[in-house]
Residue, then its C-alpha position, 0 to 999 in steps of 0.5 A: x508470465x502469470x503470477x498465481x493468486x497465492x503469490x499475489x496474496x503474499x505480495x499484498x501482505x508485504x505491501x501492507x507490512x511496508x505501509x504499516x512499518x512506515x505509518x503514519x507516513x504515506x508512501x508513493x507507489x514507487x517507494x513501495x515497489x522499491x522496498x519489496x523489489x517489484x515492478x511499479x505497475x504491478x504494485x499499483x495494480x495490487x494497491x488498487x485491488x487493496x483499495x477496493x477491499x478498503x485495506x489501503x487509502x489512496x491520497x491524491x493530493x500533496x500536503x498543500x492540498x494540490x492534486x497530484x497529476x500523475x502519482x498517488x501516495x498510499x497508507x493503511x486504512x484505520x481498521x487495518x492499522x488497528x489490526x496490525x497494531x493489536x497483532x504486533x503487541x501480542 
């Protein structure tokens, strides 16, 4: 099944909103997928696309500084967080 680009953009907006609403906490891919009721692999693909657009940051280490072997946490980039913050104040 193919998803249109418009729907992918809407889902990306949902991802960004979930990350904003949980900021400054970073979320695992599975938590984001569960929050918007989508497949984890599909969400990871969209997160990687958002990373390439510099909209989100991928965290590959745990709080102790040890690298994750098979998972990543995600958070908004500073410029996107600032944009959302200004938009929500108005």
